[in-house]
Phi, psi and omega in degrees: 000130181281167179281128181293135177255097191277173177297324178296318176301317182291324178298314180297317180296319179296320182291324177300317178297322180296321178295319179293325177296316177300316178299320180294321178296319180293320177296316179298317179296323178295314180297316180295316182296324178295320181292332180276333187253346183084008177283139178227163178235137177268101184296338181274356180289343175212072185300334180298341179295337177290337183297305180297325177298315182294315182295314182293321178294316179297319179295318179297317180294318181302311185271005174259317188246325187268305179232078187308123177213105189298319183293313182291324176299315181295323179296311179298317181294321181298315180290325176297316177299314182296319181295317178298315181297314181294319179293314180299316179296320179296314180295320180296329181295335176288315178292340180285348182279063179273157187282058171274161182301139174296144185252022183301319181301315181290319181294316178295323179297323178293316177303316182294321178297330179279358178079022183267126177259106185301315183295320177299320181295313181296317180296328178302317180282325179298328181279353181232079185307321181297320179288320178302314181294324182292313180287332175296317177298319179298323182300324184271013175267005183306302183293318175304323181293334177290350173261313186291316183298312177298323178296317177299316178297323178294310183292336177275003179060035177257066184299317182290324177297321178298318179295317177301317180298313181297316180297314180299320179297318178297312180296318180297317180292317179298313180296319179302313181295317181296316180294322185297338177304323186262000183229046179292152178207157183221339200271002177301324180297322179288320178300314185290331179268353181069031182251152174291149180301131180096350179290155179299137180260133181306142182297338182281350183252119180287141171207141178278008184304315179302322178293316178300314180298320179295318179293322182281350183288339182090354179278155178304139183226130178255127179279127173267107184295339179284349181225041180297139184239156172274118187250354188266132176258293181251129351279164183281114178288334174301321179290321177302309181299314181300317179297320181291324178298313181298316181294317184299325183251018184297337183265001184264113181303148178067304182300323184298327181287320175299313180296320181295316181294314180303314185279339170295319176297318179302313182290323180297329181277348186301321182297323185255330175276317180270002180052046181260148164287160179290331177291335175298321181292317177299319179297320178297321180294320179296317179298319179298316178299317180296321180293320178295318179297319179296317178298315181294319178298316178295323180297316178297319181294317179296322180294317179296317181296319181292323180296318179290329185277331185283132175299152184301323182291331176291319181298326179277000177083020180235129180275165181298333180271355189283000000 
């Protein structure tokens, strides 16, 4: 008797293909954007990046062809998909730094219209060092959470939820990069330091401005993977990621509250650690909601297609030979 290939199996397989298609589109967009902008990447600037790609690919091949194990194969494939998507999105964000007009005036005007006083907000945290340090630490958990959250979903046997999360992350990152082309900004660093735009920035204060200026100059630029920077202001991808983490684990008791508090801290730190306008955060939340909606819509479509395609005896868990 053969192993039944159920409608659920077909749904997962179809969704996996969709994630790879999204990853392929992002890779193609990166290559095209590099050819148009003169941006290049030095693959030897971070040779250790080859290690996770090699390990995940080898693991996927091992548990697909040599010692078939569907769960371990799915885990390796999921992390490989996520790694490809995050790397492609990061590289694409460099090519997105084209010399369009900065939108700081408009972004700050929106914050002001909302009645938000940036200095009051920053001073609130500055006067509470323990809180400032806590949310700063939370802010830098973005990339670790891209490892921990998928692992939790895997161990909780929420394979389809893991797929939804990866697809939503890809859509959210792709959309963030595309939108950022038209919304470049630079002056939060000047606002926070009380300096006029264009004034020298203290060496002790980090800013991606030199990288942005180099990218916007139109001259050839080589990306150093060992010093990759976050260049996007609007919308905030930190907010996109934080929202997706909370959503992905919303059904897990106890854990969901820890994740919610952690990512609330992450978002709270975005204005002063990530040098974001508050409207950047709102924009990131909208992108996250749209990405989740896209993932759910695709999931429903894949489920309907799989149900119609699966023989009735497979859906009932009985094979034709059974």
